[in-house]
A tleap script that builds the chain and sets N, CA, C and O, in Angstrom:
source leaprc.protein.ff14SB
mol = sequence {
  NMET ASN ASN LEU ASN PHE PHE LYS SER PRO
  TYR PHE TRP CYS PHE CYS PHE THR ILE ILE
  PHE LEU LEU SER LEU ASP PHE TRP SER TRP
  LYS GLN THR ILE SER PHE SER PHE LEU HIE
  LEU PRO PRO TRP VAL PHE TYR PHE ILE GLY
  LEU GLN ILE ILE LEU ALA CYS ALA ILE LEU
  ILE PHE SER GLN THR PHE TRP LYS SER GLU
  THR GLU GLU GLU CASN
}
set mol.1.N position { -58.349 90.407 19.471 }
set mol.1.CA position { -59.182 91.261 20.372 }
set mol.1.C position { -60.650 91.172 20.327 }
set mol.1.O position { -61.316 92.127 20.728 }
set mol.2.N position { -61.213 90.103 19.872 }
set mol.2.CA position { -62.523 89.971 19.779 }
set mol.2.C position { -63.148 89.874 21.306 }
set mol.2.O position { -64.296 90.263 21.517 }
set mol.3.N position { -62.500 89.450 22.127 }
set mol.3.CA position { -62.958 89.292 23.593 }
set mol.3.C position { -63.114 90.712 24.225 }
set mol.3.O position { -63.584 90.767 25.362 }
set mol.4.N position { -62.738 91.938 23.544 }
set mol.4.CA position { -62.911 93.072 24.161 }
set mol.4.C position { -64.002 93.945 23.367 }
set mol.4.O position { -63.932 95.174 23.341 }
set mol.5.N position { -64.972 93.250 22.748 }
set mol.5.CA position { -66.043 93.977 22.104 }
set mol.5.C position { -67.007 94.734 23.076 }
set mol.5.O position { -67.790 95.605 22.696 }
set mol.6.N position { -66.860 94.279 24.478 }
set mol.6.CA position { -67.814 95.124 25.296 }
set mol.6.C position { -67.301 96.604 25.339 }
set mol.6.O position { -68.110 97.493 25.604 }
set mol.7.N position { -65.987 96.904 25.087 }
set mol.7.CA position { -65.588 98.373 24.931 }
set mol.7.C position { -66.089 99.148 23.906 }
set mol.7.O position { -65.951 100.371 23.907 }
set mol.8.N position { -66.771 98.426 22.857 }
set mol.8.CA position { -67.475 99.180 21.631 }
set mol.8.C position { -68.815 99.157 22.059 }
set mol.8.O position { -69.571 99.590 21.190 }
set mol.9.N position { -69.432 98.764 23.207 }
set mol.9.CA position { -70.827 98.862 23.650 }
set mol.9.C position { -71.213 100.150 24.386 }
set mol.9.O position { -70.737 100.410 25.491 }
set mol.10.N position { -72.137 101.000 23.719 }
set mol.10.CA position { -72.515 102.168 24.460 }
set mol.10.C position { -73.042 101.948 25.884 }
set mol.10.O position { -72.912 102.839 26.724 }
set mol.11.N position { -73.691 100.668 26.201 }
set mol.11.CA position { -74.098 100.503 27.426 }
set mol.11.C position { -72.971 100.313 28.460 }
set mol.11.O position { -73.031 100.798 29.590 }
set mol.12.N position { -72.030 99.643 28.043 }
set mol.12.CA position { -70.900 99.469 28.837 }
set mol.12.C position { -70.260 101.019 29.378 }
set mol.12.O position { -70.024 101.255 30.563 }
set mol.13.N position { -70.076 101.837 28.436 }
set mol.13.CA position { -69.520 103.109 28.600 }
set mol.13.C position { -70.658 104.055 29.489 }
set mol.13.O position { -70.288 104.955 30.243 }
set mol.14.N position { -71.794 103.774 29.316 }
set mol.14.CA position { -72.863 104.569 30.065 }
set mol.14.C position { -72.880 104.059 31.564 }
set mol.14.O position { -73.069 104.805 32.525 }
set mol.15.N position { -72.667 102.736 31.641 }
set mol.15.CA position { -72.598 102.130 33.000 }
set mol.15.C position { -71.154 102.570 33.638 }
set mol.15.O position { -71.159 102.951 34.809 }
set mol.16.N position { -70.088 102.538 33.014 }
set mol.16.CA position { -68.837 102.957 33.375 }
set mol.16.C position { -68.851 104.441 34.055 }
set mol.16.O position { -68.477 104.662 35.206 }
set mol.17.N position { -69.289 105.303 33.253 }
set mol.17.CA position { -69.253 106.788 33.541 }
set mol.17.C position { -70.369 106.969 34.706 }
set mol.17.O position { -70.141 107.789 35.595 }
set mol.18.N position { -71.375 106.340 34.714 }
set mol.18.CA position { -72.260 106.458 35.695 }
set mol.18.C position { -71.733 105.918 37.285 }
set mol.18.O position { -71.938 106.479 38.361 }
set mol.19.N position { -71.128 104.872 37.065 }
set mol.19.CA position { -70.394 104.269 38.388 }
set mol.19.C position { -69.466 105.508 38.861 }
set mol.19.O position { -69.511 105.960 40.005 }
set mol.20.N position { -68.639 105.990 37.867 }
set mol.20.CA position { -67.511 106.935 38.468 }
set mol.20.C position { -68.203 108.252 38.805 }
set mol.20.O position { -67.637 109.013 39.589 }
set mol.21.N position { -69.393 108.586 38.271 }
set mol.21.CA position { -70.019 109.850 38.752 }
set mol.21.C position { -70.687 109.386 40.186 }
set mol.21.O position { -70.649 110.203 41.106 }
set mol.22.N position { -71.202 108.299 40.371 }
set mol.22.CA position { -71.780 108.055 41.625 }
set mol.22.C position { -70.625 107.768 42.726 }
set mol.22.O position { -70.824 108.035 43.911 }
set mol.23.N position { -69.644 107.317 42.356 }
set mol.23.CA position { -68.494 107.233 43.231 }
set mol.23.C position { -68.038 108.625 43.702 }
set mol.23.O position { -67.565 108.788 44.827 }
set mol.24.N position { -68.200 109.681 42.764 }
set mol.24.CA position { -67.686 111.077 42.988 }
set mol.24.C position { -68.625 111.720 43.984 }
set mol.24.O position { -68.199 112.689 44.612 }
set mol.25.N position { -69.752 111.326 44.179 }
set mol.25.CA position { -70.705 111.908 45.088 }
set mol.25.C position { -70.096 111.700 46.565 }
set mol.25.O position { -70.148 112.648 47.349 }
set mol.26.N position { -69.533 110.504 46.948 }
set mol.26.CA position { -68.940 110.291 48.205 }
set mol.26.C position { -69.918 110.647 49.287 }
set mol.26.O position { -69.616 111.457 50.163 }
set mol.27.N position { -71.100 110.045 49.236 }
set mol.27.CA position { -72.279 110.395 50.217 }
set mol.27.C position { -72.081 109.616 51.459 }
set mol.27.O position { -72.606 110.034 52.491 }
set mol.28.N position { -71.336 108.458 51.473 }
set mol.28.CA position { -71.040 107.692 52.586 }
set mol.28.C position { -70.127 108.213 53.809 }
set mol.28.O position { -70.053 107.629 54.891 }
set mol.29.N position { -69.441 109.400 53.475 }
set mol.29.CA position { -68.544 109.924 54.558 }
set mol.29.C position { -68.864 111.481 54.574 }
set mol.29.O position { -67.917 112.238 54.785 }
set mol.30.N position { -69.895 111.913 54.404 }
set mol.30.CA position { -70.202 113.258 54.454 }
set mol.30.C position { -70.000 113.921 55.885 }
set mol.30.O position { -69.549 115.051 56.074 }
set mol.31.N position { -70.434 112.978 56.906 }
set mol.31.CA position { -70.443 113.379 58.263 }
set mol.31.C position { -69.051 112.864 58.863 }
set mol.31.O position { -68.994 112.860 60.093 }
set mol.32.N position { -68.059 112.483 58.248 }
set mol.32.CA position { -66.918 112.083 58.677 }
set mol.32.C position { -66.229 113.216 59.427 }
set mol.32.O position { -66.270 114.382 59.033 }
set mol.33.N position { -65.579 112.806 60.555 }
set mol.33.CA position { -64.823 113.869 61.447 }
set mol.33.C position { -63.545 114.343 60.645 }
set mol.33.O position { -63.004 113.553 59.871 }
set mol.34.N position { -63.044 115.651 60.825 }
set mol.34.CA position { -61.946 115.871 60.125 }
set mol.34.C position { -60.678 115.376 60.684 }
set mol.34.O position { -60.387 115.593 61.860 }
set mol.35.N position { -59.873 114.685 59.844 }
set mol.35.CA position { -58.558 114.278 60.278 }
set mol.35.C position { -57.493 114.465 59.116 }
set mol.35.O position { -57.856 114.571 57.944 }
set mol.36.N position { -56.424 114.493 59.422 }
set mol.36.CA position { -55.293 114.787 58.585 }
set mol.36.C position { -54.312 113.576 58.435 }
set mol.36.O position { -53.896 113.002 59.441 }
set mol.37.N position { -53.958 113.206 57.223 }
set mol.37.CA position { -53.273 112.028 57.097 }
set mol.37.C position { -51.924 112.311 56.408 }
set mol.37.O position { -51.232 113.188 56.924 }
set mol.38.N position { -51.470 111.697 55.330 }
set mol.38.CA position { -50.244 111.885 54.661 }
set mol.38.C position { -50.205 113.243 54.009 }
set mol.38.O position { -51.094 113.640 53.255 }
set mol.39.N position { -49.159 113.922 54.325 }
set mol.39.CA position { -48.722 115.258 53.564 }
set mol.39.C position { -49.755 116.276 54.388 }
set mol.39.O position { -50.004 117.399 53.950 }
set mol.40.N position { -50.276 115.814 55.509 }
set mol.40.CA position { -51.122 116.842 56.122 }
set mol.40.C position { -52.434 117.096 55.506 }
set mol.40.O position { -53.050 118.092 55.887 }
set mol.41.N position { -52.986 116.274 54.533 }
set mol.41.CA position { -54.237 116.494 53.750 }
set mol.41.C position { -55.288 115.611 54.327 }
set mol.41.O position { -54.934 114.550 54.841 }
set mol.42.N position { -56.601 115.959 54.291 }
set mol.42.CA position { -57.593 115.043 54.630 }
set mol.42.C position { -57.608 113.870 53.655 }
set mol.42.O position { -57.109 114.029 52.541 }
set mol.43.N position { -58.163 112.672 54.012 }
set mol.43.CA position { -58.012 111.532 53.320 }
set mol.43.C position { -59.041 111.590 52.090 }
set mol.43.O position { -58.912 110.740 51.209 }
set mol.44.N position { -59.884 112.390 52.005 }
set mol.44.CA position { -60.802 112.567 50.780 }
set mol.44.C position { -60.099 113.107 49.774 }
set mol.44.O position { -60.512 112.922 48.630 }
set mol.45.N position { -59.046 113.787 49.968 }
set mol.45.CA position { -58.185 114.400 48.785 }
set mol.45.C position { -57.581 113.334 47.811 }
set mol.45.O position { -57.608 113.360 46.581 }
set mol.46.N position { -56.978 112.299 48.713 }
set mol.46.CA position { -56.386 111.232 47.999 }
set mol.46.C position { -57.621 110.276 47.374 }
set mol.46.O position { -57.466 109.585 46.367 }
set mol.47.N position { -58.519 110.332 47.924 }
set mol.47.CA position { -59.822 109.320 47.327 }
set mol.47.C position { -60.194 110.059 45.957 }
set mol.47.O position { -60.414 109.307 45.008 }
set mol.48.N position { -60.284 111.336 45.749 }
set mol.48.CA position { -60.525 112.127 44.636 }
set mol.48.C position { -59.542 112.111 43.554 }
set mol.48.O position { -59.865 112.014 42.370 }
set mol.49.N position { -58.144 112.224 44.041 }
set mol.49.CA position { -57.115 111.843 43.205 }
set mol.49.C position { -57.132 110.500 42.566 }
set mol.49.O position { -57.049 110.454 41.339 }
set mol.50.N position { -57.222 109.491 43.200 }
set mol.50.CA position { -57.539 108.119 42.826 }
set mol.50.C position { -58.844 108.212 41.764 }
set mol.50.O position { -58.645 107.647 40.689 }
set mol.51.N position { -59.736 108.652 41.883 }
set mol.51.CA position { -60.997 108.897 41.147 }
set mol.51.C position { -60.785 109.479 39.790 }
set mol.51.O position { -61.252 109.063 38.730 }
set mol.52.N position { -60.008 110.506 39.989 }
set mol.52.CA position { -59.650 111.312 38.722 }
set mol.52.C position { -58.651 110.449 37.882 }
set mol.52.O position { -58.748 110.519 36.656 }
set mol.53.N position { -57.671 109.619 38.454 }
set mol.53.CA position { -56.918 108.881 37.729 }
set mol.53.C position { -57.733 107.763 36.994 }
set mol.53.O position { -57.377 107.410 35.870 }
set mol.54.N position { -58.760 107.231 37.572 }
set mol.54.CA position { -59.789 106.268 36.992 }
set mol.54.C position { -60.382 106.868 35.859 }
set mol.54.O position { -60.350 106.359 34.739 }
set mol.55.N position { -60.923 107.940 36.134 }
set mol.55.CA position { -61.679 108.807 35.084 }
set mol.55.C position { -60.805 109.075 33.819 }
set mol.55.O position { -61.193 108.924 32.660 }
set mol.56.N position { -59.585 109.491 34.205 }
set mol.56.CA position { -58.698 109.724 32.953 }
set mol.56.C position { -58.452 108.492 32.159 }
set mol.56.O position { -58.520 108.527 30.930 }
set mol.57.N position { -58.169 107.405 32.810 }
set mol.57.CA position { -58.029 106.103 32.089 }
set mol.57.C position { -59.154 105.600 31.255 }
set mol.57.O position { -58.967 105.062 30.164 }
set mol.58.N position { -60.448 105.806 31.845 }
set mol.58.CA position { -61.734 105.574 31.203 }
set mol.58.C position { -61.686 106.291 30.153 }
set mol.58.O position { -61.784 105.691 29.082 }
set mol.59.N position { -61.538 107.631 30.137 }
set mol.59.CA position { -61.747 108.455 29.056 }
set mol.59.C position { -60.671 108.100 27.804 }
set mol.59.O position { -60.961 108.136 26.608 }
set mol.60.N position { -59.523 107.792 28.303 }
set mol.60.CA position { -58.431 107.318 27.334 }
set mol.60.C position { -58.834 106.026 26.553 }
set mol.60.O position { -58.613 105.871 25.352 }
set mol.61.N position { -59.513 105.020 27.447 }
set mol.61.CA position { -59.832 103.767 26.797 }
set mol.61.C position { -61.212 104.030 25.872 }
set mol.61.O position { -61.357 103.509 24.766 }
set mol.62.N position { -62.072 104.800 26.414 }
set mol.62.CA position { -63.263 105.226 25.597 }
set mol.62.C position { -62.751 105.856 24.276 }
set mol.62.O position { -63.200 105.451 23.204 }
set mol.63.N position { -61.897 106.757 24.326 }
set mol.63.CA position { -61.641 107.549 22.944 }
set mol.63.C position { -60.897 106.719 22.097 }
set mol.63.O position { -60.998 106.964 20.895 }
set mol.64.N position { -59.972 105.536 22.538 }
set mol.64.CA position { -59.392 104.751 21.682 }
set mol.64.C position { -60.329 103.593 21.047 }
set mol.64.O position { -60.138 103.126 19.924 }
set mol.65.N position { -61.304 103.219 21.865 }
set mol.65.CA position { -62.060 101.954 21.448 }
set mol.65.C position { -63.517 102.303 20.768 }
set mol.65.O position { -63.941 101.693 19.787 }
set mol.66.N position { -64.208 103.346 21.412 }
set mol.66.CA position { -65.572 103.627 21.116 }
set mol.66.C position { -65.680 104.471 20.048 }
set mol.66.O position { -66.539 104.226 19.202 }
set mol.67.N position { -64.784 105.657 19.904 }
set mol.67.CA position { -64.928 106.687 18.860 }
set mol.67.C position { -64.242 106.148 17.634 }
set mol.67.O position { -63.186 105.518 17.677 }
set mol.68.N position { -64.881 106.422 16.586 }
set mol.68.CA position { -64.193 105.933 15.107 }
set mol.68.C position { -63.574 107.227 14.499 }
set mol.68.O position { -64.239 108.263 14.491 }
set mol.69.N position { -62.464 107.190 14.051 }
set mol.69.CA position { -61.879 108.193 13.236 }
set mol.69.C position { -62.389 108.371 11.873 }
set mol.69.O position { -63.154 107.511 11.436 }
set mol.70.N position { -62.073 109.350 11.161 }
set mol.70.CA position { -62.787 109.577 9.882 }
set mol.70.C position { -62.164 108.569 9.005 }
set mol.70.O position { -62.914 108.198 8.101 }
set mol.71.N position { -61.036 108.043 9.025 }
set mol.71.CA position { -60.396 107.015 8.191 }
set mol.71.C position { -61.076 105.661 8.322 }
set mol.71.O position { -61.286 104.915 7.366 }
set mol.72.N position { -61.371 105.431 9.459 }
set mol.72.CA position { -62.026 104.116 9.838 }
set mol.72.C position { -63.456 104.145 9.294 }
set mol.72.O position { -63.951 103.117 8.831 }
set mol.73.N position { -64.205 105.420 9.344 }
set mol.73.CA position { -65.525 105.300 8.796 }
set mol.73.C position { -65.506 105.155 7.396 }
set mol.73.O position { -66.354 104.429 6.878 }
set mol.74.N position { -64.619 105.770 6.664 }
set mol.74.CA position { -64.501 105.611 5.261 }
set mol.74.C position { -64.336 104.268 4.806 }
set mol.74.O position { -64.785 103.882 3.726 }
set mol.75.N position { -63.679 103.522 5.630 }
set mol.75.CA position { -63.232 102.065 5.157 }
set mol.75.C position { -64.381 101.157 5.215 }
set mol.75.O position { -64.251 99.976 4.889 }
savepdb mol mol.pdb
quit
């Protein structure tokens, strides 16, 4: 797993969470006309559901790779 050392870099995680934050602003479709799609919901609902899934996966990987547990710090 030496090739995954970038997961332990604070710069990578700062970049990752900054990108997710910027994508959540969704400034490119603010003046979009209202339309309804699947399940009679606007398309931006599915965009934010997908974004939340990406955020949850990023937090999961962040918590497993970047944070050290107390037992790891003692060794």
